[in-house]
N, C-alpha and C positions, 0 to 999 in steps of 0.2 A: 463416356459409354463403357460398358463392361468389355473387358478384353479377354476374359477367361470364364469358364463355367465348370460346375461340378457334375460329374457323371458317375453312375454306379459301375463298378468293374469287378471282375474276379481276378484276384492276384494269385498267381500260381508260382510255386517254386517246387523243386524236386522233393522237398520235405513237408510242404504245406500248401493248402489252397483255402482262400477265404474271400468272402464278399467285403468290399470296402468302397470308399469314395475317392475318386481321383479328380484332378483339375486338368482341363485341356484348354488350349488357346482357341479363341473364336476366329473363324474364317468368315469374312464379311464381304459381300458383293457390293462394291461402291461404283455407281455409275458416274462417269466423268463426261460432262458436256462442255463444249466450247461454243459460246454465243448461242446456247440452247440447241446445238446440234450434237447428238450423242457421238462420242468418240470411242470410248472404251469402258468396259466394266473391269475394275481392278479388284482382284481377290486379295484382301488385305486384312491386317489387324486393325480394328476400328479405333484408331488413335492417331492424332496428328494428321488428319485426313486432308485438310487444306494444304499443309506442307507437302504431303505425298503427291497431290495433284499438280502443285506448282513444280516440284522437282521432276515429276514425270514428263510434263510438257516441255520443260527446259531440256531435259536429257534427250527427248525425242526430236528436238530442234524446232518445235512449233513456236516457241518464243525465244528471243535472244537475250532478254533481261526481264527482271521483275517489273520494270517500268512499262512493258508492253501490256500489262494487265490493268484493266480499269476497275474490276470488281470481282470478288469471290463470294459465293453464297453456298451454304450447306443446308440441304433440306433433309432432316433426319427421317421424316416419315417416308420420303421417296428414296432414301438412301442414295442421295445424289449431290454431287458438287458441280455447280455450273460456274465456269470462269468466263467472264465477259472481257474480251480483249478490246484494245483501243481501235484496232482495225476489224472490219466486218468480214474480210476475206480470210477465213480462219484456216483453211486447209491447203495453203500454198507453202511449199518448201522447195527451194532451188528449181522453181518453174514447174513442179509436178504437183498435181492435186491428189490428196489422199481421200479415198472413197471407202465408205462402209464402216460400220461399228465392229469392234472386236472385243473378245474377252481375254484379258491378260491374267494368266493363272499365277499361282504362288510358287510354281515349280521353276525348274532351271531354264527359263527362257522360252518354254513352249508357248506357242501361239503369239510370240512377239514377231509378227509377220512383216512389220515395216522397219526398214533400216535406213538411216539417213547417212549421207556422206560425212566423214570426219573432216575437220579443217586441214588444210595443207600444213604439214609439219614445219615447213619453212616460214609460215606466217603465225603459227600458234604452237609454242613449245612451253611445257611446264618445267619446273625445277631447274637444276637439282636443288633440293632443300637440305641444308646442313642439319645433322642430327647427332645426338649422343646415344651410343648403344645402351648404356646403363639406364638412361632416361626413358628410352623406348620400352625396355623391359618393365620398368616401373609403371609406365603408363598402361601397358597391357595388363599388368597385375591388378591395377585399380579398375580398369575397364572390365575385366572378367568378373568382377564382383558387383557390377552396377545393375544387371538385369534381374530384377525380382520376378519378372514374368517368365524368364527362362528357368529360374530356380523352381518356380511353382509348377510349370507345365512341361519344360524340356522341348517346347514346340515352336520356338521362334529363333530368328537370327537377330543379331545386334550389330549396329554400326555406331561409331562415335567420331566426332570431329575434335581435333586437339591442336593446340599450338605446340611450341617446343617443350612445354612443361606441364600444361593443364588441359584436362578434358573439358570442352566447352558445351557439348550437347551429345546425348545418347538417345538413340531411337531403336525400338524393337519392331519386328514384323515377321509374319509367317514366311514372307519372301525376302531373300537377301537383297534383291533389286529394289524392292519397296523400301527397305530400311535405308538404303543409300539415297533413294529419291527423297525420303523424308528429311535426311540431313541436308541435301542440296536445296530443297524447298525452304527449309527453316533458315538456311544461310542467306538465300536470296531475299526472303521476307524481312530479315533483320539486318540486311545490308552488311553481312559478314563476308569479308574477302576470303576466298578459299585458296588462292594461289600461294599463300604462305602457311597453309595448314596441312595436317596429315590425317589420313583416314585410318581408323581402327575398325576391324571387322572380325566376326567369328566365322565368316563363310569362306568358301573356296574363291580364289581370285581367277575369274574367267575373263575372256576378252570383252564381254558385254559390260562387266564391272569396270574394266579399264576404259572402255569407250565413254561411259558416264563420267569417269574422272577426267578424261581429256576435255570434254565439253565444259566441265566445271573448273578446269585448271587446277585440280588437286595434284600436287607433285609427288606424294609419298603415300603408300599403303602398307599397313602392318596387319598381318592376320595370324591367327593361330592355326590356319589351314594352309593348303598348298595352292600354287598358281598352275595354270595350264600353259601349254607351249605357245599358243597364239597370244595369250595375255602377255607373255614375256616379249614376244616379237613387237606387239603394239607399244608396250612400255618402253622398249629400247628406242623405237622410232620417235616417240613423243617425249623422251627424257623423263619418264616416270620411274621412280625407285620402288621396287617390290621387295618386301621382307615377309617371309612366310615362316610357319612353324614357330612363332614367337610364344614360347611356353617356358615358364619357370625362368631358368637362367641361360636359355639358349634361343637362337633364331638362325634362319637361313637368309643370307643376303644375296639376292639374285642380280 
Protein backbone atom coordinates (compact mmCIF):
# COMPACT_ATOMS: atom_id res chain seq x y z
CA UNK A 1 0.00 0.00 0.00
CA UNK A 2 1.03 3.60 -0.50
CA UNK A 3 2.61 5.16 2.58
CA UNK A 4 2.90 8.72 1.25
CA UNK A 5 1.03 11.08 -1.06
CA UNK A 6 1.70 14.30 -2.98
CA UNK A 7 -0.12 17.50 -2.07
CA UNK A 8 0.05 21.04 -3.45
CA UNK A 9 1.57 23.60 -1.08
CA UNK A 10 2.78 27.16 -1.02
CA UNK A 11 6.42 27.25 0.06
CA UNK A 12 7.21 30.53 1.77
CA UNK A 13 10.52 32.06 2.75
CA UNK A 14 11.29 35.64 3.69
CA UNK A 15 12.66 36.15 0.17
CA UNK A 16 10.32 34.04 -1.94
CA UNK A 17 6.89 32.42 -2.18
CA UNK A 18 5.93 29.79 -4.74
CA UNK A 19 3.48 26.99 -5.44
CA UNK A 20 5.01 23.51 -5.45
CA UNK A 21 4.31 19.85 -4.64
CA UNK A 22 5.23 18.25 -1.34
CA UNK A 23 5.08 14.65 -0.10
CA UNK A 24 3.34 13.80 3.17
CA UNK A 25 3.01 10.54 5.11
CA UNK A 26 -0.35 8.78 5.07
CA UNK A 27 -2.26 8.37 8.34
CA UNK A 28 -4.35 5.22 8.07
CA UNK A 29 -7.15 4.06 10.42
CA UNK A 30 -6.65 0.31 10.93
CA UNK A 31 -9.34 -1.58 12.82
CA UNK A 32 -7.95 -4.36 15.00
CA UNK A 33 -10.35 -7.16 15.95
CA UNK A 34 -9.71 -10.13 18.21
CA UNK A 35 -11.84 -13.19 17.41
CA UNK A 36 -14.07 -10.81 15.39
CA UNK A 37 -14.61 -8.50 18.37
CA UNK A 38 -13.41 -4.95 17.69
CA UNK A 39 -10.63 -3.94 20.07
CA UNK A 40 -9.04 -0.75 18.73
CA UNK A 41 -8.55 1.49 15.74
CA UNK A 42 -4.84 2.09 15.30
CA UNK A 43 -3.89 5.31 13.49
CA UNK A 44 -0.80 4.18 11.65
CA UNK A 45 1.36 4.16 8.55
CA UNK A 46 -0.18 1.47 6.27
CA UNK A 47 2.82 -0.85 6.17
CA UNK A 48 3.69 -4.03 8.14
CA UNK A 49 0.16 -3.95 9.56
CA UNK A 50 0.02 -7.58 10.67
CA UNK A 51 3.28 -7.12 12.57
CA UNK A 52 1.89 -3.91 14.10
CA UNK A 53 -1.19 -5.70 15.41
CA UNK A 54 0.76 -8.67 16.75
CA UNK A 55 3.21 -6.36 18.52
CA UNK A 56 0.36 -4.24 19.87
CA UNK A 57 -1.58 -7.10 21.48
CA UNK A 58 1.66 -8.58 22.84
CA UNK A 59 2.69 -5.22 24.32
CA UNK A 60 -0.81 -4.79 25.76
CA UNK A 61 -0.61 -8.19 27.45
CA UNK A 62 -3.45 -9.79 25.47
CA UNK A 63 -1.15 -12.59 24.29
CA UNK A 64 1.87 -14.07 25.98
CA UNK A 65 3.53 -15.41 22.83
CA UNK A 66 2.97 -15.70 19.10
CA UNK A 67 1.88 -19.29 19.67
CA UNK A 68 -1.34 -17.92 21.23
CA UNK A 69 -2.42 -16.83 17.72
CA UNK A 70 -4.28 -19.24 15.47
CA UNK A 71 -4.72 -17.05 12.36
CA UNK A 72 -4.26 -13.46 11.13
CA UNK A 73 -6.27 -11.96 8.30
CA UNK A 74 -6.05 -8.49 6.70
CA UNK A 75 -9.09 -7.15 4.84
CA UNK A 76 -7.87 -4.19 2.77
CA UNK A 77 -11.39 -3.13 1.76
CA UNK A 78 -12.53 -2.93 5.42
CA UNK A 79 -9.16 -1.64 6.59
CA UNK A 80 -9.24 -4.34 9.23
CA UNK A 81 -6.93 -6.94 10.75
CA UNK A 82 -8.67 -9.78 12.56
CA UNK A 83 -6.56 -11.97 14.80
CA UNK A 84 -8.03 -15.29 15.78
CA UNK A 85 -6.64 -16.57 19.05
CA UNK A 86 -6.52 -20.18 20.11
CA UNK A 87 -8.66 -19.27 23.10
CA UNK A 88 -12.10 -17.74 22.58
CA UNK A 89 -12.07 -15.79 25.85
CA UNK A 90 -10.25 -12.88 24.30
CA UNK A 91 -10.55 -10.03 26.77
CA UNK A 92 -9.17 -11.53 29.95
CA UNK A 93 -6.00 -10.25 31.54
CA UNK A 94 -5.07 -10.83 35.20
CA UNK A 95 -8.69 -11.61 36.02
CA UNK A 96 -10.09 -8.38 34.57
CA UNK A 97 -12.21 -8.08 31.45
CA UNK A 98 -11.51 -5.29 28.95
CA UNK A 99 -14.65 -3.67 27.60
CA UNK A 100 -15.21 -1.32 24.72
CA UNK A 101 -13.48 -0.36 21.51
CA UNK A 102 -11.01 2.54 21.51
CA UNK A 103 -9.03 4.62 19.07
CA UNK A 104 -5.26 4.68 19.55
CA UNK A 105 -3.93 7.87 18.04
CA UNK A 106 -0.52 8.43 16.51
CA UNK A 107 0.29 10.94 19.26
CA UNK A 108 2.22 10.60 22.48
CA UNK A 109 0.13 7.98 24.19
CA UNK A 110 -3.17 9.91 24.10
CA UNK A 111 -6.22 7.63 24.32
CA UNK A 112 -4.12 4.69 25.47
CA UNK A 113 -6.62 4.18 28.25
CA UNK A 114 -5.81 0.63 29.28
CA UNK A 115 -2.64 -0.13 31.17
CA UNK A 116 -1.59 -3.61 32.20
CA UNK A 117 0.56 -4.53 35.17
CA UNK A 118 4.23 -5.14 34.41
CA UNK A 119 5.87 -8.36 35.55
CA UNK A 120 7.43 -8.49 38.98
CA UNK A 121 11.04 -7.37 38.44
CA UNK A 122 12.25 -10.20 40.66
CA UNK A 123 10.80 -12.65 38.13
CA UNK A 124 11.57 -10.90 34.85
CA UNK A 125 14.73 -8.87 34.42
CA UNK A 126 16.35 -7.84 31.19
CA UNK A 127 20.04 -7.21 30.48
CA UNK A 128 22.51 -5.96 31.07
CA UNK A 129 23.70 -6.30 27.48
CA UNK A 130 27.39 -5.76 26.78
CA UNK A 131 28.08 -3.17 24.09
CA UNK A 132 30.88 -1.28 22.40
CA UNK A 133 30.42 2.50 22.34
CA UNK A 134 32.03 2.97 18.93
CA UNK A 135 29.88 0.18 17.48
CA UNK A 136 26.69 1.78 18.83
CA UNK A 137 27.57 5.09 17.21
CA UNK A 138 28.28 3.30 13.93
CA UNK A 139 24.93 1.49 14.15
CA UNK A 140 23.14 4.79 14.78
CA UNK A 141 24.92 6.36 11.83
CA UNK A 142 23.70 3.55 9.57
CA UNK A 143 20.24 3.61 11.15
CA UNK A 144 19.78 7.34 10.56
CA UNK A 145 20.16 6.80 6.82
CA UNK A 146 17.73 3.89 6.50
CA UNK A 147 14.37 5.66 6.36
CA UNK A 148 13.57 6.93 2.88
CA UNK A 149 10.03 7.69 4.09
CA UNK A 150 11.39 10.15 6.66
CA UNK A 151 13.67 11.70 4.06
CA UNK A 152 10.72 12.15 1.70
CA UNK A 153 8.11 13.37 4.20
CA UNK A 154 9.77 14.24 7.53
CA UNK A 155 6.60 12.83 9.08
CA UNK A 156 7.47 9.46 10.64
CA UNK A 157 9.39 7.88 13.48
CA UNK A 158 11.75 4.97 12.89
CA UNK A 159 12.70 2.01 15.08
CA UNK A 160 15.26 -0.68 14.41
CA UNK A 161 16.32 -3.94 16.03
CA UNK A 162 20.00 -4.84 16.00
CA UNK A 163 22.40 -7.35 17.44
CA UNK A 164 25.83 -6.27 18.63
CA UNK A 165 26.97 -5.33 15.12
CA UNK A 166 24.14 -5.53 12.56
CA UNK A 167 20.73 -3.90 12.04
CA UNK A 168 18.21 -6.71 11.53
CA UNK A 169 14.95 -4.86 10.80
CA UNK A 170 13.83 -1.24 10.48
CA UNK A 171 10.22 -0.01 10.64
CA UNK A 172 8.65 3.42 10.09
CA UNK A 173 5.38 4.78 11.41
CA UNK A 174 3.70 8.09 12.14
CA UNK A 175 3.65 6.95 15.78
CA UNK A 176 6.78 5.96 17.67
CA UNK A 177 4.77 3.40 19.69
CA UNK A 178 3.55 1.84 16.45
CA UNK A 179 7.07 1.66 15.05
CA UNK A 180 8.16 -0.29 18.13
CA UNK A 181 5.10 -2.55 18.01
CA UNK A 182 6.00 -3.38 14.38
CA UNK A 183 9.50 -4.38 15.52
CA UNK A 184 8.12 -6.53 18.34
CA UNK A 185 5.50 -8.12 16.08
CA UNK A 186 8.04 -8.89 13.35
CA UNK A 187 10.35 -10.49 15.92
CA UNK A 188 7.57 -12.67 17.32
CA UNK A 189 6.36 -13.71 13.86
CA UNK A 190 9.91 -14.64 12.80
CA UNK A 191 10.89 -16.29 16.10
CA UNK A 192 13.63 -13.73 16.73
CA UNK A 193 14.82 -13.60 20.35
CA UNK A 194 14.79 -10.01 21.61
CA UNK A 195 16.54 -10.51 24.96
CA UNK A 196 19.98 -10.28 23.32
CA UNK A 197 19.14 -7.42 20.92
CA UNK A 198 19.12 -3.63 21.16
CA UNK A 199 16.52 -1.11 20.05
CA UNK A 200 17.42 1.88 17.89
CA UNK A 201 14.92 4.73 17.73
CA UNK A 202 14.50 8.28 16.53
CA UNK A 203 11.92 9.11 19.18
CA UNK A 204 11.79 10.31 22.75
CA UNK A 205 12.28 7.54 25.33
CA UNK A 206 9.19 7.69 27.55
CA UNK A 207 7.93 5.26 30.18
CA UNK A 208 5.46 3.61 27.80
CA UNK A 209 8.30 2.82 25.38
CA UNK A 210 10.25 1.25 28.26
CA UNK A 211 7.12 -0.70 29.29
CA UNK A 212 6.95 -2.25 25.82
CA UNK A 213 10.65 -3.11 26.04
CA UNK A 214 10.11 -4.77 29.42
CA UNK A 215 7.39 -7.02 28.02
CA UNK A 216 9.56 -7.86 25.01
CA UNK A 217 12.70 -8.33 27.17
CA UNK A 218 14.77 -5.87 25.10
CA UNK A 219 17.72 -4.88 27.34
CA UNK A 220 19.13 -1.77 25.61
CA UNK A 221 17.73 1.28 23.80
CA UNK A 222 19.72 3.84 21.83
CA UNK A 223 18.02 7.03 20.66
CA UNK A 224 19.05 10.30 19.10
CA UNK A 225 16.50 11.90 21.44
CA UNK A 226 16.04 12.18 25.23
CA UNK A 227 14.55 9.99 27.98
CA UNK A 228 11.99 11.08 30.57
CA UNK A 229 12.41 10.75 34.33
CA UNK A 230 9.91 7.91 34.74
CA UNK A 231 11.51 6.04 31.83
CA UNK A 232 14.82 6.17 33.71
CA UNK A 233 13.14 4.92 36.91
CA UNK A 234 11.51 1.97 35.13
CA UNK A 235 14.71 1.17 33.24
CA UNK A 236 16.69 1.06 36.48
CA UNK A 237 14.13 -1.22 38.11
CA UNK A 238 14.12 -3.67 35.19
CA UNK A 239 17.84 -3.49 34.35
CA UNK A 240 17.38 -1.76 30.97
CA UNK A 241 20.22 0.41 29.67
CA UNK A 242 19.22 3.77 28.17
CA UNK A 243 21.46 5.74 25.82
CA UNK A 244 20.20 9.05 24.46
CA UNK A 245 21.39 11.88 22.20
CA UNK A 246 23.39 9.38 20.14
CA UNK A 247 24.42 11.72 17.36
CA UNK A 248 27.65 11.93 15.41
CA UNK A 249 30.46 11.03 17.78
CA UNK A 250 28.66 11.55 21.09
CA UNK A 251 25.98 10.02 23.26
CA UNK A 252 24.62 10.22 26.82
CA UNK A 253 24.73 7.00 28.86
CA UNK A 254 22.12 7.07 31.63
